[in-house]
Every structure is written in structure tokens, then in C-alpha cells.
C-alpha positions in Angstrom: 106.7 113.5 112.7 105.9 109.9 112.8 104.3 108.0 115.7 106.9 105.5 116.8 104.4 103.6 119.0 102.2 102.6 116.1 102.9 99.2 114.5 104.6 99.3 111.1 102.2 99.4 108.2 102.5 96.1 106.2 100.0 96.5 103.4 98.1 93.4 102.1 95.7 93.1 99.2 92.8 90.6 99.3 91.2 89.7 96.0 89.6 86.7 94.3 87.9 85.4 91.3 86.8 82.3 89.5 89.6 80.1 88.1 89.5 78.5 84.7 90.8 75.2 86.0 91.3 73.8 89.4 94.9 73.6 90.5 96.0 76.5 88.3 95.9 80.3 89.0 94.4 81.6 85.8 91.2 83.5 86.2 88.1 82.9 84.0 87.3 86.7 83.6 89.7 89.4 84.7 86.9 92.0 84.5 85.0 90.0 87.2 87.8 89.9 89.8 86.6 90.7 93.3 88.9 93.3 94.9 88.0 92.9 98.6 90.4 95.6 99.9 93.8 96.6 101.2 94.6 96.0 104.8 97.3 97.4 107.1 98.5 94.0 108.4 98.3 90.3 107.8 95.8 89.5 110.6 93.1 91.9 109.2 93.7 90.7 105.7 93.4 87.1 106.8 90.1 87.8 108.5 88.8 89.4 105.2 90.1 86.5 103.1 88.5 83.9 105.4 85.1 85.7 105.3 85.1 85.9 101.5 86.3 82.3 101.1 83.6 81.0 103.4 80.9 83.0 101.4 82.0 81.2 98.2 82.6 77.7 99.6 79.9 76.2 97.3 81.9 77.3 94.1 84.9 75.1 93.8 86.5 77.3 91.1 86.3 80.5 93.3 89.5 81.4 95.0 90.7 84.3 97.2 94.3 85.4 97.7 96.3 87.6 100.0 99.1 89.6 98.3 101.8 90.9 100.5 102.0 94.4 98.9 104.7 95.6 101.4 107.1 93.0 99.9 106.5 94.4 96.4 106.8 98.0 97.5 110.0 97.5 99.5 111.5 94.1 98.9 114.5 94.8 101.2 112.6 95.9 104.3 109.1 94.6 103.5 109.9 91.1 104.8 108.4 90.3 108.1 110.8 90.3 111.0 
């Protein structure tokens, strides 16, 4: 049985790393990526992303991203309503 009162899980991955060049999304070292975590909704993922981005503000090449995993897992129904 599922709990119909709980909000739908929309998984988001937060990760980051140092870019080779500004303006491009190619990482300097894939072995050194920082996997922050997987979150059940965008709001919690955004809070985690913002905290990590603020911690690395002094490194212009460091970037963090939010991946909408729910869209990859279920492209038809994973889109926000």
C-alpha cells in the first residue's frame, strides 16, 4: 500500500567539481567529483546545492549542479506539474 498523502518523490542529484575552462562543462578530474547527495525534491536539493556553492565561492572553476533524476528515470511522468 502506498501513502497517498505523501508528496511524490522527485529525485534530484547534487554534485560538483572543478571545471577545465570557465564557460564549459568539462571537469578537470572525474575521480575528484564531489557527490553531495540525492534528495527527494527540488527544494532540498537546491538548499544543498546553495550550501556547497557558497563553500567554494573562492574557486572560480568549481561548479555544482542539480540533476533532475526523476526526469531521467521516467521521462513521461517525471516532468513537474
